[in-house]
C-alpha positions, 0 to 999 in steps of 0.5 A: 829527095822527097817533097812533102806537101799538105795540098789535097789531091785535086778532083775532077770537079774542083778548081784549086785556089792558088796563093802565090805565097804558098800558105799550106805548102813549102815554097819551091826554090823557083819562088825564093828571093834574095836575103836582102828582101828578108832583112828589109821585111824583118827590119820593117816588122821590128820598127814598132812603136809599142816596143819603144813604149815598153822600153820607155816604161822599163827604163823608168824603173832602172838606172839608164846603164842598168836598163841598157844592159837588160835591153841588150840581154833581151835583144840578144836572146830574141835575136838568137831565137828568131835567127834559128827559127828563120834558118829552120823555115829557110831550109824547109820552105815552111811557115812556122805553123806548118813546121809546128805541124811537122813537130807537134802533129796535126792537133799540135799544129792546130794549137800552134795556129791558134796561139800564133794567129790569135796573138797576132790578131791581138797585136793587130787590135792593140796596134790600131787602138794605139794608132786611133788614140794617138792620132785623135790626141794629135788633132784634138779629136774627141773620138778615135773610132774612125781612125781605128776603122780606116787604119785597120782596113788600110793596114791589111792591104799590103798583107793582102798583096803578100810578101812583095807589098810588105817589102815595098812598104818597109823600104819607104818607112824605115828611113823616115823612122831613122831620121825621127829617132835621130832627132829625138836622140839629139834633143834628149842628149841636149836636154839631159846634159849629154851622156854623163847626165844620162847615166846619172838618171835613176829609176823607180826600182819597182820592177824585177830584172826578170820581168823587165827582160820578159816584157822586152822579149814579149814585145816581139816574141810572138811575131818573131816566132813567125819569122818562118813566114818570111824566111821560107822565101830566102834562097841564101845559105844557112849561115847568111840567113842566120847572120843577117836575120840576127843582125837585123833583129839586134840593130832594130830591136835594140835601137827601138828599146834604146830610143824609147828608153832615152826619151823616157830617161831624159824627158820622163815620157815613155811614149815616143810619139807623145814625146814628139808631140810635146816637142812640137813635132805633131806632123812628124809624129803622125807620119811616124806613127802611121808608117811605123805601125803599118809596117808591123801590122801588115806582117801581123795580118799576114801571120794570122792569114797563114795561120788561118790557112793552116788551121782550116787547111785552105789554100789561100790566106786572104779570107783569114786576113779579112776575118782577122782584121774584122775581129781586130777592129772590134777588139780595138774599139773595146779598148784592148790597147789598155791591156798591153802589159798583161798581154805581153806577160801572157805572150811571154808564157805561151809562145816561147816554149813553142819556138823552143820545141821547134828549135830543139826538135829541128836542130838537135833531134832531127839534126837540121833536116826533117825525117821521113816520119816528120812528113806533113801529109798523113801526120799523126794527131799528136807527136809526143816528143814535140808536144811534151817539149812544148808542155814542159816549157810552158809549165816552166814559164808559167811557174817562173812567172808565178814565183817571180823568179827569172825570165819566163820567156827565156826559161820557156825557150830553154826548157822546151829545147832541152826536153826536145833534145833529150827526146831526140837523143833517146830516139837516135839511140834506138834507130836513125830515120832516113832524113829528107828536106821538105821543099 
């Protein structure tokens, strides 16, 4: 069995910087962690206030029953997509951007680092912008920039520590979030007259089902594509990684959409935190907001940290976390949070085809193992099958968005997966490369 690495050979006059989170190479078996650690980090990552805001926005456009059906479809698609990527990284020990290098080549891997790291910088900026606006509103402050500045710095600390810091924070914040969601659920049901009253709520009908699904997938398709950043630490079986990751995504993502939707349907307020404030729960709203956004933003900072390490081929994620946070704070101060819907559409076009190319190549073309010609060290600039799969998927997603047919995110995933599988079948008909696991 061959172990593949991206580290450069050490020289006599240089000292390698060691990052215990292995941002530029496979995680060794000795550093793997129990599956429960992965599940709690994923759950904390998906407890995300903007997902509830998106759910509330979509819920106002449909009857509540129809909305729940669309939310379930979006969640199942997202869960299957994320769980497959989790398995690929768990088996190889590689981050998503390193797996992208294996599939797309060195230049293709750089593109993956740019779009995955770049969108996470954008998410970080949007998140601290929302934090600043809502905390300022809660306390009646006229400016929000001090909250953006302080919050942006503090939220990066657990990412800087690494996987263990993110896991610890998730264990603290998730129970608090569940309690507050339960309170809103009870009050919403009382206000609207129970479940029967809720199902009579009608929507405005100004949004297509395809756009609704794309927006709900888009809330976490960028972060979800980078599930490999954490699943590579998992030491469980393939079946367990897939099942528990999918279950965590379904429970938490659908829960976020459900609670965001029920508040919008009952009170006509799409923003969950604003809803808490109108209920007189200002203190709870602030605690929820800080803990909830922190568990997501430290994951985002971690993601653009490892993406930067791959992009510039450096052995430590830390300087890229610092740089990305600085950029995010500047973006947040410019009001980037106001562009959330457009950002979700862009993410839904660019990111899902990458995941489709990875899934189609790893599971269907490579049959679950990376062949010798998929090595990271000495990889060619471009690997045509992977690059073509991504480009076709992105083109199909863009076309879907332009003509307004279907869900661009779903079409991008499926088309890229199919093209990657076709390349794999064509290659296997000519030769069968010797497989090997990375890590």
